[in-house]
DRENPATI-442111 format. One record per residue: x, y, z of N, C-alpha, C in turn. Coordinates in steps of 0.001 Angstrom, whole numbers, plus 524288, in hexadecimal, padded with zeros to 5 digits. Example, Ala and Ser with C-alpha at 12.3 -4.5 7.8 and 13.67 -1.06 7.14 Angstrom:
BEGIN
833867E9C681E788300C7EE6C81E78833907F31C81E78/832327F73681BA8835667FBDC81BE4832648001E81EBE/
This chain:
BEGIN
A5BF8B13B11559CA58FBB18411557AA5A29B1C36151F4/A55F8B1E2414F16A572EB227214B46A57BDB271B14E50/A5A1EB2B0B14BB3A59C2B309414DEAA554FB32B714FC7/A5090B326814CCBA4BD3B33BA14D3DA49B1B315D1524F/A4AECB2BD8152F5A47CFB29C215777A4BC5B2AC815C7E/A50BDB2C3015C07A5336B2E201601FA5139B330A16271/A5046B36B515EB4A4F6BB3C2615FEAA493BB3B5C161D3/A4629B37D816079A40B6B382A16307A41AFB34D9168CD/A44B7B320A16984A4651B2F8F16EDFA472CB335A17203/A4B10B376517132A4CE0B3BDA1743BA4911B3F2717584/A44BCB40691717AA4061B43F617279A3D75B416317754/A3C32B3C9F176F4A39B6B39EC17A6FA3BA9B395218038/A41A9B388F17FDBA4463B387418523A43BCB3E75187D4/A4465B422D18455A42F7B47EC1866BA3E95B4867188CF/A3A79B4717185A8A353EB473618749A33C8B44B518CD1/A35CDB409818C8FA340DB3D1719175A3760B3E5B19654/A3C03B40C3195AAA3FC2B42C3198B6A3CB0B489219BCA/A3B75B4B6419877A37DFB4F8D199C0A33E2B4F4819C7D/A3082B4A7319AFDA2B98B493D19D94A2CC3B470E1A2B1/A311FB44061A325A3298B42211A8BAA347BB46EA1AC53/A3761B4A8D1AB2DA3965B4EE91AE3DA3483B524B1AF56/A3083B52631AC6DA2BA9B55121ADD8A2788B536B1B0EE/A2821B4DDE1B1FFA2459B4A6C1B5A1A24F5B4D3D1BAA7/A292CB4ECA1BD33A28ECB51741C270A269CB55D11C2F2/A2605B57BF1BE86A235DB5DBE1BF1AA1DD6B5E1F1BD53/A1BB3B59451BCC5A1564B59311BB5BA12A7B59F31C064/A0DC5B5C421BFCDA09C2B5C2F1C2C9A04F5B5A701C0D1/A01A3B5A191C34B9FCC3B57191C19E9F7F8B5A511C31E/9F3D4B5A1F1C0E99EE45B5C171C2539EA5FB582F1C1AA/9E58EB58A01C3FC9E154B54E81C49E9DC37B56661C291/9D908B53261C20A9D316B54D11C0699D022B55AC1C551/9D15CB54B11C9779CE78B55761CEAA9CA7BB51121CEDD/9C9A8B4CAB1CBC29C622B49181CC179C87AB443F1CC44/9C7D0B41CB1D1029CBDDB3CF51D1E39CB8CB387B1CD8C/9C645B374C1CAAB9C538B33141C7349C96FB35281C274/9CA4EB39881C2039CE19B3AE61BD129D382B3A0F1BF6C/9D4CFB3D871C2569D9C4B3DCD1C5229DCC5B38451C6D1/9D9FAB34201C81B9DB09B2FCC1C84E9DDF1B2D0E1C406/9DD24B2E621BF529E005B2B601BA129E514B2E681B9D6/9E699B33281BC909EB74B34531BBC89EEE4B32D81C125/9F3EAB32771C0419F733B30C31C5399F7D1B35351C8B8/9F8D9B39B01C7259FA55B3E801CAF39F5DBB43271C8E1/9F3C0B42761C40D9F021B46F91C2119F2A0B477C1BC6E/9EF26B4B361B95A9F0DAB4C561B4809F5DDB50471B483/9F9A2B4E941B1199FF02B51551B1769FE0EB572F1AF79/9FFBDB5AB21B1BB9FEDCB60951B048A0235B622C1AC21/A06F8B60561AC45A0AF6B61CD1A7FCA0A92B5DA61A3F0/A056CB5D091A125A04BFB588D19CA1A0088B5B10198AC/9FFF3B57F6195079FBDFB59D2190E79F766B55ED192C7/9F30FB5818192C49EDC2B55BC193719EA0DB570C18EAB/9E8BDB531718C069E53FB53E8187019DFD1B52E518794/9DD38B5661185809D690B55D9185AE9D454B564A18103/9D124B520317F5F9CE0CB51D517AA89C7EDB529517C26/9C63FB5531177539BF44B54BB177459BDB9B4FF2174B9/9BA09B4C9D176C49B8BBB4811174C29B69DB486916FAA/9B2AAB4D0F16ED29B0DDB4F21169C99B075B5483169C3/9AF91B566B165519B002B5CA9163D59ACB1B5F09167F5/9A7E2B5CEE169F69A4E9B602516DAB9A667B6040172DA/9AB9AB5D131734D9ACF4B5BF01791C9B150B604B1794B/9B28AB632E176039B723B66E7176E79B64EB6AC417AB2/9B172B6CC917CE69B160B705F1819D9B1BAB6D6E1860D/9B0DAB67871867E9B24AB652018A919B7CDB646218BE2/9BA59B62DE186FF9BFBFB61F2187D89C328B66F41897B/9C10BB6BDC186BD9C39BB7007188A69C2F6B712D18EAB/9BD9BB700B190869BD18B70B8195C09C01AB6CF019977/9C0BEB68B71979B9C3D6B64CB199B99C927B665B19A3A/9CB93B6849196029D14BB69AA197569D23BB6F14199D2/9CEBCB722419A239CE60B767519CF39CEE5B75161A31E/9CB0CB71201A4159CAA7B6F631A8A89D056B6D0B1AB9A/9D279B6A3F1A84D9D7EEB67771A9009DB8EB6BA41A98E/9DB90B70451A6F59DF5FB73921A7739DE2EB76CD1ACD2/9D98FB77861AEEB9D7FAB79F91B3029DA9DB76281B862/9D9C2B71801B6AA9DBC8B6DD11BAEC9E1BEB6D731BB75/9E46BB6E6B1B7369EA58B6E611B7DB9EC89B72E41B851/9EA88B770A1B7ED9ECFBB7D661B73E9ECE6B7EBC1BD71/9F07CB81701BF459F035B84061C3C09EC9DB88431C46A/9E9AAB89901C84A9E5D6B8E041C8D39E848B92901C6A8/9E53BB95C01C2C69E5C5B9B231C0679EA8CB9ACB1BCB2/9ED46B96611BB8B9F103B962D1B8389EEA1B95AF1B238/9F122B987A1AE799EEC5B99271A98E9EE3CB93471A662/9EB66B93661A3189E9BDB8EB719FD69EAA7B90F8199C9/9EDF2B8EE6197309EE7FB9056191519EBC0B8C7B18EA3/9E7E9B8E5818AF49E52AB8BB8186869E787B8C9A18121/9E9DDB890017F4D9ED03B89CC17A309EA59B862417601/9E754B8A17171EF9E430B869116E9F9E563B88481689D/9E400B84D11655F9E4ACB86A915EFA9DFC3B89AC15DEC/9E125B8D6415A529DBE9B9145158E89D6C8B8CEF15774/9D849B88DF154139D42AB866A151F59D0E0B843615665/9D3B5B823915B419D041B803415F0C9CC15B842416168/9CDAAB88F3161979CB10B8D31163D19C65EB8DCC15F9D/9C784B8D6E15B0E9C349B8E53156AB9BE86B8AB715709/9C0C8B853E158439BD3EB80BC159719B9ECB80EF15DB2/9BCFDB82A2162149B9A0B8159167B99BA47B866516A52/9BABBB8A761687B9B9CAB8FC616B8C9BD92B905016F82/9BD3BB95401726C9C0AAB96AF175FB9BDECB95D217C01/9C24AB955D17F8A9BF72B945A184979BCCAB990018726/9B763B97F31891C9B43DB9BF418B0C9B5F4B9D5D1909E/9B6EEBA2A0191AD9B88DBA404196899B4A3BA31E19BC7/9AFD3BA39519A6E9ABD1BA20719E0F9AB36B9CC319F37/9ABBDB996219AD69AC80B94A419C039B090B927919ECE/9B577B940B19D6C9BA81B92B61A0119B98CB93CD1A64F/9B749B980D1A7339B697B99731AD6D9B2F5B95661B032/9AEC8B94A61ADBC9AABDB91231AF969AE44B8C0A1B022/9B1A0B8A6F1ACE99B44DB85491AC5C9B7FDB85191B06F/9B95BB89171B3069BDA4B89D61B6889C304B8B811B56E/9C340B8DEA1B15A9C81AB90DD1AE599C775B95E71AE39/9C932B99361B1AD9C9DBB9F461B0FD9CBF4BA0FC1AB7F/9C9FFBA3A61A82B9C9F5BA4DA1A3149D060BA7891A232/9D10CBAA481A6FC9D638BACB91A6139DB39BA9171A67A/9D970BA4931A82B9DE1DBA1521A8E09E024B9E951A2A2/9DBCAB9E8C19F5B9DCC7B9C3419B7F9DF5DB9F3919633/9E35FB9E2A195259E6ADBA088190CD9E5CEB9D2A18B77/9E3C7BA00C187479E32DB9D37182469E5D3B9ECA17E60/9E8A5B9AE917C189EC92B9C28178059EAC6B9A0D17223/9E9E4B9BF816E699E7CAB99C0169B39EC3EB99EB16540/9ECDFB94D51635D9F149B950215F1B9EECBB92FB15A05/9F0CFB94B3155D29EF62B9399150879F0B6B8DDD14EF6/9F464B8B3A1510C9F4EEB85301503E9F56FB8265154EA/9F64FB7DEC153A59F664B7984158329FC8AB79FB159B4/A005CB7A25155A6A05D4B7A9C156EAA06BBB7F5C15B74/A0414B839C15A41A0409B87FA15DC5A01BDB87B6162FF/9FCE1B843B163259FA61B82A5167DF9FEF5B7F3A16BC0/A017CB7BB4169A5A058AB782F16CCCA09A8B7BD716DBA/A0BFCB7F7F16AB7A1027B82A716CCBA0ED2B86221713C/A0991B88A817093A07B9B8BFB1748BA066DB8909179CB/A04E4B83C917983A0370B809817DCEA093BB801218010/A0C62B7EDC17E5CA1285B7D3B1803DA14E0B829318379/A1358B86AC1802CA1538B8AF41823AA126FB8C6F1878C/A0CC7B8B5918764A093FB8CFD18C68A0BCDB87D41910C/A0CC1B83E318F84A0DAFB807A19387A125EB81F419676/A160AB83F519351A1AA1B86091964FA1B8EB8A31198A8/A166CB8D0D1993CA159FB925319B92A154DB915E1A19D/A184EB945C1A48FA177CB92691AA5AA129CB95471AC20/A0FC1B91A91B07FA0B25B94731B23CA0665B92461AFE1/A0720B8FAB1AB95A0225B8E1C1A8279FF4FB89401AADB/9FA64B89FE1AB869F6B7B85D31AE809F5BEB814A1AA1D/9F4F5B81AC1A5C09F356B7DA11A2469F355B7FC119C6D/9F436B7C68198BA9F3DCB7EBB193249EFDBB7AD31903D/9EB8BB7CF418DE39E862B7A4518B019E9CEB7B2418521/9EB19B7642183779ED17B768617D449E847B7528179DE/9E6D7B77CB1765C9E23FB76B0172CA9E352B76ED16D12/9E630B732C16B299E6F8B72C2164339E1E4B710616349/9E11DB715815C939DC95B6F8E15B8B9DD71B69CD15860/9D9D9B660D159CD9DA2AB6148156819DF91B5E4C157E4/9E20DB5BAE154519E6ADB58D4154EA9EABCB5A8E151D0/9ED85B5E5F1538F9F166B61B314FF09F63EB5E06150AD/9F810B5DA814BEF9FD37B5A7714A86A0187B5B9B14E08/A0202B605914FDCA061DB62BC15308A05BEB60AA158DA/A00E6B5EE115B25A005FB5CDE16001A0103B56E915F72/A06DCB563315F3CA0927B506415EBCA0A5DB4F1A163F6/A0D50B4A74163C9A0F7DB485C1692DA1391B4B9F16A46/A1726B4DD1166D0A1B50B511316863A1A05B560F16A7B/A14FEB58B71682DA13FFB5D4216A1BA10F4B5CEA16FB2/A0D64B58B217045A0C17B5832175B6A0FD3B562617A2E/A13A4B54561781BA1848B530017CA6A1B05B57C017DFA/A1B73B5B9B179DAA1D93B606917BA6A1AEAB640F17F3B/A1492B62EB17DC9A10CFB65DD181BCA119EB63DA18703/A117BB5E1E1871AA12FDB5B4F18C16A17CAB5C8D18F7D/A1B99B5D8D18DA3A205DB5EBC18F67A1FF3B642E191A6/A1E42B680418E89A1CFFB6C7518FFAA198CB6D7A19543/A14C4B69C119481A10CAB6A7519976A1407B67F219DAE/A179BB639419D74A18E4B613A1A1EAA1D8BB651B1A4B1/A2135B67BE1A194A24F2B6AD11A375A2241B6F761A5C8/A1E5FB71E61A4DAA1B48B76151A696A175EB73C71AAE2/A163DB6F5E1AB23A1294B6D191AE7EA0D84B70361AE07/A0B8DB701F1A8BCA06F9B731C1A6C6A03B2B6FAC1A3C4/9FF0BB6F291A5389FBC6B6AF41A18F9F9A9B6DD619C98/9FB14B6A49198469F912B6B2E1931A9F4B6B676719130/9F031B6ACD1907E9EB50B68B018FCC9EA52B6861189F1/9E9FFB64521874F9E896B64B6181249E2F2B63CF18010/9DFF0B687E17DE29DAAFB67A617CE19DB2DB662B17744/9D89FB61F8175F09D908B5EF21704B9D3BAB5EF316E60/9D1B1B631C16C8F9CCBFB632516A289CD2AB62BE163F6/9CA10B606F161AA9C9F6B5EA715CAA9CEEDB59FE15B33/9D073B572D15ED99D4C2B545415E629D32AB4ECF16084/9D73DB4BEE15E9C9D6C7B456915F799DB55B44ED1631E/9DBB6B413B167409E044B3F5B16A029E452B3D6F16626/9E9B4B3F241671A9EDB9B3D79164749F2A6B3C23168EC/9F733B3A701677B9FAF2B391316B2E9FD74B3DF716C67/9FDF4B3F4C170E1A0132B434D172E2A0323B42881781C/A04CFB46BA17B70A0773B464818016A0449B47AD18409/9FF34B4821183409FB1FB494B1882F9FB99B452B18CA0/9FB24B46DC1907E9FBA1B43351952E9F5BCB406F19641/9F1DCB44AD195AE9EBA0B42FE195F89E999B449D190BC/9E549B418118FDD9E149B428018BC59DC6EB427C18CF6/9D916B45D818C169D2C5B456D18DCB9D03DB460F18910/9CB94B4383188F99C6ECB43C61850B9C222B45D5187D5/9C080B4AA6186489BC9BB4D71189BE9B7C8B4D2F186BE/9B2BBB4BCF188BE9ADEFB4D55186F79AAE4B507E18A99/9A7A3B527F187DA9A3E1B567A18B9199FB0B52A118DAE/99D9DB5386192D499AB5B516119624996D5B546D1992F/99242B53EB1995298DFAB566719BF798F3DB578F1A18E/98D7AB5BD91A31098E88B5D3E1A8509891BB5E291AB78/98960B5E5F1B09A984BCB5E371B3CA983A9B63741B5AB/97F06B656C1B61397E3CB6B2E1B77197F97B6BED1BD7F/980FDB703A1BDFB98248B71AE1C3CE97D67B74041C636/979A2B733A1C3C3973D4B756D1C76E97219B79511C38F/96C3EB7A271C3A096A74B7F2B1C0F896B5FB7F0D1BBAA/96C7EB7B681B88B96DD8B7AEC1B36797344B7D461B23B/9762FB7E5C1B62697B92B80E31B57097F56B7C941B351/98263B7E351B06598655B7B071AEC09898BB778B1B248/98AE1B72C21B11398D6FB6FC31B49A993E9B6FE01B3C0/996A0B6D651B5BB99C41B6D671B54199EABB6A911AFE1/9A129B6BF71AD0E9A2F8B69DC1A8959A49BB63DF1A9BE/9A359B600D1A5EF9A360B5B021A5F79A69FB58ED1A195/9AAD9B551E1A2749ADEEB538619D619AE26B4DB319D98/9ACF5B4AE11997E9AE12B4572198B89B32EB45351977E/9B6B1B438019B699BC9EB443819A519BED8B3EEC19968/9C12FB3CD01957A9C3A7B3872194E09C9DCB391D1940C/9CC47B36C4198519D268B36E0197A49D3DDB329F194BF/9D678B334518FB69D770B2F3418BBD9DCB1B2DFA18B92/9DFF1B318C18E219E603B303B18EAD9E805B32C9192ED/9EAC9B2FC71963B9EC94B30F819B3B9F233B2E9A19C52/9F632B317519BAF9FC29B2FAC19C3E9FD35B2E601A224/9F95EB30691A5299FA93B2F991AAB69F6E9B2B5A1AD79/9F455B285A1AAF29F102B24D01AD659EC53B230D1A957/9E818B22001ABD59E31DB20451A9039E0A8B248A1A5EA/9DCA5B22691A3359D91EB267F1A0079D3D1B25A71A33C/9CFEDB28281A1949CA66B27D21A2D69C788B2B3F1A0F1/9C1FAB2BA51A2D09BDD6B2EF61A0F79BAABB308E1A5CD/9B9BEB35681A59D9B652B375B1AA849B25BB3C901A806/9AF61B3C4F1AAE89AAA7B41511A9E09AC74B44671AEA9/9AE9AB49F61AD089B0DDB4D831B0949AEB3B525C1B068/9AD49B53C81B5FC9AA28B58931B5759AEA6B5D661B807/9AE73B618E1B6419B29FB66871B7049B01CB699A1BA3B/9B1EAB6A951BF299AF32B6E871C22A9B2DEB73531C2B1/9B129B771F1BFDE9B4E0B7BDD1BE399B668B7ECD1C3E3/9B307B7EF91C7F69B427B82591CB639B96CB7FE51CEE4/9B98CB7AAB1CF469BDECB783C1D1F29C190B759C1CE7C/9C190B76281C8F89C574B749F1C5C39C604B6EEB1C633/9C23EB6B7D1C7069C2C7B65B51C6CD9BF32B62661C428/9C10AB5DC11C3289BD57B5AC91C0859BA90B55C61C418/9B5C1B55661C38B9B380B51A51C6B09B08EB4D8E1C26A/9AFEFB49811C4D79AD98B44761C06E9A6D6B46801BFBE/9A5A0B46BE1BB339A07DB48D01B9E499D1EB43B81BA02/99745B45661B9B89937FB40871BA44990DCB41861B4DF/98F06B3D311B2B098C3DB3D1D1ADD9987B2B3F981AE8B/98531B42CE1AB6A98021B45251AACB97C85B41E31A920/9785BB41E51AC9697433B3DD61AB0896FDEB40FD1A95E/96BE1B3DB81A63C967E9B40DB1A3AC9688DB417E19E28/964D4B447D19B33964D4B452A195C696A68B471619470/96BB8B453718FD397051B46FE18D7F97050B4BC01894A/97410B4EAA1893597354B531018580973C2B50FA17FC3/9720AB535D17C51971F3B525D1772F97877B508E1751E/978A5B4DDD170E297D81B4C4216EBA980C2B50B616CDD/9857DB522016E329885CB56AF16B9198859B567D165E6/986EBB5AFA1636E986E5B5AB815DD898BE7B596915ABA/9912BB59B315DE69958AB592915AA799631B531815A3A/993F2B4F8D15CA099486B49C515B6F99176B48E7155DE/9935DB442C153E99919CB434F14F7E98C11B40F514F69/98A33B407514A3B983ECB3E1B14A17984BDB390714C8F/98861B361B14B9F9884CB307414CA798903B30DD1527D/98C3CB32E91550898CB1B339515B12987B7B34C415D61/98508B390B15AC297FD2B3B1215CFF97BD9B35B615D0B/97B22B334D158E197833B2FC2159A3979B3B2ACE15C53/97EA0B2A0615CBE97FDBB25761608597ED8B267416676/97F6AB2CA51673597EC7B2D9616CB9978E6B2E0716E23/97606B2EE416AC197057B2ED516BEE96E35B2A9816B5E/96FCFB26AE1694796E37B20FB167C696A42B2055162DD/969FDB24681607196833B251F15B5C96AE1B23CC15684/
């Protein structure tokens, strides 16, 4: 065995040892919907990385809403939630809207936004935030697929999350899935919602695919978010005429969807 291989083995043993030691400290959170919770043994690990992707560019808002809902499920009431994002992500997708956050169930004063000029700074700030006592959750939003977000960097995030028993939610906009230490990985699509009456807006609905789950099975669900109770419920497909095809789809996709 070469010296390089021996050093790599030592690092792996240290990593596994720390992971084993932290198992007894882990707690869990749930969706509040039995159909989803049943695929996890005890629930979603609180001290872990959970990764969320937008299926297409136009699903960025849905992916963002889904990750905020997860943070609300995982974080203790009134605990702060830190949002660490790269400057370019903010320029591409805008900033969280206070009134919208309130309607979604997140009091704006709970949200602390940290913007960084580089993806490396995002990861460093995220580690520092995860290690801060009393933190409810940390949302991490680098842009696209930065080289610094590799297996080593994600393992460091995972260990920090485990030691603090604080969830790290990776919001991956403009990105494609790659190998990392995330415990769950979700692909989110926007879905139509039902009006609550008198043409009032309905609850947000997500077409959520669990495409990676280190704790059990995967699956796909239509999930409705009830902002007052902070719970997910199974949604129902909306019948009747469909809205027009989103403009962000390619002409080929639009022709295929309409059958022309």
